[in-house]
Residue, then its C-alpha position, 0 to 999 in steps of 0.5 A: m091114612r096109613a098111620s091111622r089104620a095101623a093104629a086101629v090094628l094095634l088097638v085090635l091086637l092089644a084088645g086080643v081080638a086078632g089073636c083069637g079065633g075058635g079058641g086057644d092062646e090069644r098071644s103067640p110067644a113070637a108076637t110078645r117078645p122081640a127077636g134076638g138078644p139085648i144090644e148095647g144101650q138097650g135095657a130089659g125095660d126097653l125090650q119088654a116095651a117093644g115086645s108088648l107092642g108086638f114089634p117087629a111082628f106087628a109092624t115095621s116101617n113099611t108093613t103091618r101084620i094082621g096077626g090072627s091065628d086063623p082066618i076068623a080072627d084075621a077077618a075080625a081084625v081087618a073089619q075093625a081096621v077098615y071100620p074103626s067105628r068111633s062114630a057113625d061115619t066110621r061104622p059099616r052099614v052092613v057086614t057079610l057073615v059066611d061059614d069058614t069051611d067053604w073058601r069058595v063062598a067066602i071069596s065070592a062074598a068079597q064082592l059085597m065090599r064094593p059100594p053101595l054095601r061096603a060089607p066086610v067079610l066075617f066068619s062063623q063056624g057052622a052054627t056057632m058064632p066064634p068069640a072073635t066074630a061076636q066081639a067084632l060085630a059088637f064093636l062095629h055095630p053096623l048101621t043098616a043097609k036099605e039095599a040089603g033089605g034093611a039088614q045089618v048082617i048078610r048071612v050067606g049060606e048056612t051060618a050062625r044066627a046073628r042074634g040081636y041084629r037085623t039080617t038078610d039071608v042068602k040061600a042056595p044049595d052049593h057054592a056055584a049057586l051061592a056065587l050067583a045069589i051073591d052077584s044077584l044081591h050086589t047087582a040089585a043093590a048097585g042098580t046095574p050088573s058089572p061089565a066084567v066077571l071073574v071065573a076061577s077054579s073051585e078045585q085049586p084055591g091058590y089060583a082063585m085067592p087073588a080074585a077076592g081083592w079085585a071083587a071087593k074093589s071092582g064089584s066083579p063077581v067071582l064065579w066057579v068052574t071045575r077044570d072040565a065043566i061049567p056049573e049051570a049056576t055059573r052059566t046063569a050068572i054070566a048070562a045075567h051080565k049080557k055078554p060080559r068080559i070074562y076073565v079066567l084066573g089060572p093056567e090050563t091045569a086049573v081051568s081047561d082050554q075046553v072050558v075057556q072055549q065054552l065060556g066064549e059062547l057067553g062073552t069075550v074071554r081072556r085067561i090071566g095067569d100061568r104056572d103056579p099060584v105065586t106067579n099067577a097072583i103076580d100076573f094078575a097084579r100086573f094085568s090090565d085091560g081097559d078099566f079091568g085089572w090092578n096094573v101094578v107095574d110101578p111104585g106107589h101101591g098098597l099090597v096084601f100078602a097071604s099064605t096059600q095054606r089059608p085060602q079063607d084069608a083071601a076073603a078076610a083080607s079083601a076089604l084091605s084091597a078095597t080101602g086105604s092104599y088099595g092093592p092086589l093080593l100076593l101069595l106065599t106058599e111057605p111061612n119062612v120062604l119068600p118066593p123068588a118070583l115074588q122077590d123079583f116083582l117087589l124089586d121091579i116096583q120098589p120106590g126110589y128117589e133121587s134127592d129127597p124121599v119126601r117127594g117120592v111115592y111109597n109102597h105098603g104091605w099088609l101081612m095076613g096071619d101070625e108066624s104060622a102063615v108068614t114069619v118075622d124073617v120074611q116080613a123083614r125081607i118084605d119090608t126091605l123090598l118095599e122101602i123107598a131107596p136112593v136111585d144112583r144116576p150116572s155122572g152127567s145124566 
């Protein structure tokens, strides 16, 4: 499965889709040449072949890069990786179209990736349909979802017209109300509300980004608060779930203790995460509470990596968390630095084997964005930390 998805993304890269968003050069110089100079026994033709395939920037043995220059291109590439669209059973029934200017609406829209809709997120630029999105829609050619009014495209908020496709429009005046409307659509399609909801800061995207992948996997809505207030639309959405489990993502600096206390009047509340966005994402990846949470505390998982500088990539990547090898979103704050906390976490869950790696389990990482988001040097370090390694056992044990 992992190899087939990687092949699908390679096809996207060669077609130029993953490199184009609103415009500009479709192939970055870093993605078209190998790092370093020639080595003994390696001719210019070998180097040219490797570079044209995008190695190592496209993929290493344990990582695959969605190398878009922006979240628009990343979302288009992810949708085509998840849905190769070579036959009816590999096409999506419906896709979600959101405006790329509001990361909060995009993260909430990830909920629609949960069955029965299974709708990946694509982006418009206001009233304009970007080339990458238009090409992805033509490639995917959604089938229609009766649970969404027979739509091929769910338009959330003010987006471009999807001409030639049957659409269902989700309208509301702001991000909190749109999150409520998205949740109402999902609940109507699924037939029952989720027993749990996620609440995140509408002011600090780094703390909210990890919610997108879990929403796509679980169907739990992502609802919004400010640090010191709960919008009425968020109260209405939580009330519709009838005293649900409420999980607040982020520390007190993102969502105050007073807001957490007020949320406790609407359900049972637990806070997840602390300190900074990188550590917060790791805390969420480790967290479990019954059937809620990734519980990634051991080897053998899919992982997704994105930059806090591109919050819309959380929504773009969400379908990767809900298919294939599944897995949480982890964060980097600078393209050329692997945060120590993230390195330690990857060491904690690094796979190992005693005698035969074929009998082991494996980790795999998806990296979101081109080298302006994650450099090849950091990708190489992540690859090393994901690699299955021999385990030394004490003599006589």
